C-alpha positions in Angstrom: -45.5 19.8 2.8 -46.5 22.3 0.0 -46.7 25.9 1.0 -50.2 27.3 0.5 -49.8 29.6 -2.5 -52.8 31.7 -3.6 -52.8 32.8 -7.2 -52.5 36.6 -7.0 -54.8 39.3 -8.3 -56.9 37.7 -11.0 -58.4 34.3 -11.8 -57.1 31.9 -14.4 -58.1 31.8 -18.0 -58.5 35.5 -18.7 -57.9 36.8 -22.2 -54.2 37.7 -22.6 -53.5 41.4 -23.2 -50.9 42.2 -25.8 -48.3 44.9 -25.5 -48.8 48.4 -26.8 -48.5 48.3 -30.6 -44.9 49.0 -31.7 -44.1 51.4 -34.5 -44.6 49.9 -38.0 -41.5 51.7 -39.2 -38.0 50.4 -38.5 -35.9 52.1 -35.9 -32.7 53.6 -37.3 -29.8 51.3 -36.6 -27.1 52.5 -34.3 -23.7 53.2 -35.7 -22.1 51.8 -32.6 -20.0 48.8 -33.4 -21.8 45.6 -32.3 -19.4 43.1 -30.7 -19.4 39.5 -31.9 -20.6 36.8 -29.5 -18.0 35.9 -27.0 -16.5 32.5 -27.8 -18.1 30.0 -25.5 -18.2 26.3 -24.8 -21.2 24.4 -23.6 -21.5 24.8 -19.8 -21.2 21.7 -17.6 -24.1 21.0 -15.2 -23.5 22.9 -12.0 -24.5 20.0 -9.9 -27.4 22.1 -8.5 -30.8 20.5 -8.2 -33.7 22.1 -6.5 -34.4 20.0 -3.4 -38.1 20.8 -3.6 -38.8 20.5 -7.3 -36.1 18.3 -8.7 -35.2 21.0 -11.3 -31.7 20.8 -12.7 -29.7 23.8 -13.6 -26.7 24.7 -15.9 -24.2 27.4 -15.2 -24.2 30.1 -17.9 -21.0 32.1 -18.0 -21.0 35.8 -18.7 -20.2 37.3 -22.1 -21.1 39.9 -24.8 -23.3 39.4 -27.8 -25.5 41.0 -30.4 -29.0 41.2 -29.1 -32.0 41.5 -31.5 -32.3 40.4 -35.1 -30.9 41.7 -38.4 -33.2 43.4 -40.8 -32.9 40.5 -43.2 -34.3 37.9 -40.7 -37.5 36.4 -41.9 -40.4 37.1 -39.6 -38.7 39.8 -37.5 -40.6 42.6 -35.7 -39.6 46.3 -35.5 -38.8 46.1 -31.8 -35.9 43.7 -32.4 -33.3 46.4 -33.3 -29.8 44.9 -33.0 -27.5 46.4 -30.3 -24.6 45.3 -28.1 -25.5 43.4 -24.9 -23.5 42.1 -22.1 -24.2 39.6 -19.3 -22.1 40.8 -16.5 -21.9 37.7 -14.3 -22.5 34.0 -14.3 -26.0 32.6 -13.5 -27.8 29.3 -13.2 -30.7 28.5 -15.5 -33.1 25.6 -15.4 -32.7 23.1 -18.2 -36.5 23.0 -18.7 -39.5 25.0 -18.1 -41.2 24.5 -14.7 -43.6 21.6 -14.9 -47.0 21.2 -13.4 -45.6 18.6 -11.0 -42.9 21.0 -9.9 -45.3 23.8 -9.4 -47.5 21.7 -7.2 -44.5 20.8 -5.0 -44.7 24.4 -3.8 -48.2 25.6 -4.6 -51.6 24.0 -3.7 -53.4 25.2 -6.9 -52.4 24.4 -10.5 -53.3 27.4 -12.6 -52.7 25.6 -15.9 -55.4 25.8 -18.6 -53.9 22.6 -20.0 -53.9 20.7 -16.8 -54.9 17.6 -18.7 -51.6 17.7 -20.5 -50.1 16.1 -17.4 -47.5 16.4 -14.7 -44.5 16.7 -17.0 -46.0 19.5 -19.1 -45.1 23.1 -18.4 -47.2 24.9 -15.9 -48.9 27.9 -17.5 -51.8 30.2 -16.8 -50.0 32.5 -14.2 -49.5 36.2 -14.2 -46.0 37.8 -13.9 -46.8 38.6 -10.3 -47.7 34.9 -9.6 -44.3 34.0 -11.1 -42.2 36.3 -8.9 -44.3 35.2 -5.8 -43.6 31.6 -6.7 -39.9 32.3 -6.9 -40.0 33.7 -3.4 -42.0 30.9 -2.0 -39.6 28.3 -3.4 -36.6 30.3 -2.0 -38.2 30.4 1.5 -39.0 26.7 1.3 -35.3 25.9 0.6 -34.1 28.5 3.1 -32.6 30.8 0.5 -32.7 34.6 0.4 -35.7 35.7 -1.7 -34.8 37.6 -4.8 -37.8 39.9 -4.7 -39.3 42.3 -2.2 -43.0 42.6 -2.9 -45.1 45.4 -1.5 -48.5 45.5 -3.1 -47.9 45.8 -6.9 -44.3 47.1 -6.4 -41.6 44.4 -6.9 -38.0 45.2 -6.2 -35.2 42.9 -7.3 -32.4 42.1 -4.9 -29.6 41.1 -7.2 -27.4 40.0 -4.3 -29.9 37.3 -3.1 -29.2 33.6 -3.7 -32.8 32.7 -4.1 -34.8 31.7 -7.2 -35.8 34.3 -9.7 -36.8 35.0 -13.3 -33.9 35.5 -15.8 -33.5 39.0 -17.2 -34.2 39.6 -20.8 -30.5 39.9 -21.7 -29.7 36.7 -19.8 -32.6 34.8 -21.5 -31.5 35.7 -25.0 -27.8 35.0 -24.3 -28.7 31.6 -22.9 -31.1 30.8 -25.9 -28.5 31.7 -28.4 -25.8 29.6 -26.7 -23.0 31.2 -28.7 -24.7 30.3 -32.0 -26.3 32.3 -34.8 -29.3 30.1 -35.4 -32.8 31.6 -35.8 -34.3 29.3 -33.2 -32.7 28.1 -30.0 -30.4 25.3 -31.2 -31.3 25.1 -34.8 -32.4 26.8 -38.0 -34.9 23.9 -38.4 -37.9 24.7 -36.2 -39.1 21.1 -36.2 -36.0 20.0 -34.4 -36.4 22.3 -31.4 -39.9 23.6 -31.1 -43.5 22.8 -30.3 -45.5 25.5 -32.3 -48.8 25.6 -34.0 -48.0 23.4 -37.0 -46.8 20.4 -34.9 -48.2 20.9 -31.4 -52.0 20.6 -31.9 -52.4 23.9 -30.1 -51.5 22.3 -26.8 -48.2 22.2 -24.8 -46.2 19.0 -24.6 -44.1 17.4 -21.9 -40.8 19.3 -21.4 -37.5 18.1 -22.8 -38.8 16.2 -25.8 -37.2 18.3 -28.5 -33.5 18.8 -29.2 -31.8 21.1 -26.7 -29.6 24.0 -27.7 -25.8 23.9 -27.4 -25.9 24.6 -23.6 -28.4 21.9 -22.8 -31.5 24.0 -22.5 -34.8 22.6 -23.8 -37.8 24.3 -25.2 -36.3 27.8 -25.4 -38.2 28.0 -28.7 -41.9 27.1 -28.4 -44.1 25.0 -26.0 -45.0 28.0 -23.7 -43.8 31.6 -23.6 -41.6 32.4 -20.6 -41.9 35.4 -18.3 -38.6 37.3 -17.8 -38.1 40.0 -15.2 -37.9 43.1 -17.4 -40.5 45.7 -18.1 -41.4 45.7 -21.8 -39.8 48.8 -23.3 -39.1 48.8 -27.1 -35.5 49.1 -28.1 -34.2 52.3 -29.6 -31.1 52.8 -31.6 -29.3 54.8 -29.0 -30.6 53.4 -25.7 -32.3 50.0 -25.8 -34.9 49.9 -23.1 -36.4 53.4 -23.5 -40.1 53.8 -24.2 -42.9 52.0 -22.5 -46.7 52.2 -22.2 -48.0 55.7 -22.6 -50.8 55.0 -20.0 -48.3 53.9 -17.4 -49.5 50.2 -17.3 -46.9 47.6 -16.3 -46.1 45.3 -19.3 -43.5 42.6 -18.7 -41.5 40.8 -21.3 -42.2 37.3 -22.5 -39.9 35.2 -24.6 -39.7 31.9 -26.5 -42.8 31.2 -28.5 -45.6 28.8 -27.7 -47.4 25.7 -28.9 -50.2 27.9 -30.3 -47.8 30.5 -31.9 -46.4 30.9 -35.4 -42.8 30.1 -36.2 -41.8 33.8 -36.1 -42.6 33.9 -32.4 -40.3 31.0 -31.7 -37.2 32.9 -32.9 -34.6 33.7 -30.2 -35.0 37.4 -31.0 -38.8 37.5 -30.6 -40.1 39.6 -27.7 -43.5 40.8 -26.6 -45.1 42.2 -23.5 -48.2 41.5 -21.5 -49.8 43.1 -18.5 -48.1 41.9 -15.4 -51.3 41.4 -13.4 -53.2 39.3 -15.9 -53.2 35.5 -16.0 -51.8 34.2 -19.3 -52.9 30.8 -20.6 -49.9 30.2 -22.8 -47.1 31.6 -20.5 -44.9 29.7 -18.1 -41.6 30.2 -16.3 -38.0 29.0 -16.4 -36.2 29.6 -13.1 -32.8 31.2 -12.6 -30.4 31.8 -9.7 -27.2 33.8 -9.2 -24.2 31.5 -9.7 -21.9 33.0 -7.1 
């Protein structure tokens, strides 16, 4: 039986809030040597399927890579300063975005603006708070330790828990790149891997129809944006992650581009932030778990 899940804080369909404007000038590049991507091979499926939703996961091994985009990349934004990044441990990541059918296996209300798209289309229309609550509900349903402690608007991540969670931003980009140097997740040709505004008709499409990346992950570029756990804080040359909203509001990172977005937003380096308590019509989720 589905667990009753009330969409938190705000109703569906509110106008998305964008992140605080980033500086229009480039941040000075760090002189720190950026390590090359760790040689990797496509991960095998871990054998894990969510018993409640049917989601399948792949195991993503740890490694080091260059996060962000070079200054020469077409369409880049100033907040994509390149810097060394390291994924410290293996994790599991869903091969597809969570669908409307899979959301309804846990929740009684489908928040999607594009509900008419169908059961196999990505669920969207939730806030970041809705996303972390969903992760905990699914964990409880499958008798796993919830990854988040939620008290009001304060969310604490328990990195030792074996329950479902959102990937971190470093994990997301590592998985999207899959050991390659392509502009989009799995290709330099956006048509191969992405639903975006030139080919999607401004509406999401069923998951898994485009070419996956080298690690078997679908729709990492386009279809719907994906919430990750991190607070949106523009990179700096010396300490990526410093900065934030001067008014103290909570902006969380979204990644991956959308069916209504331009090609530059589908690049693996693209990042933006939206208010965590606002429902977002074009944002969905891709679930993760600790591997060990």
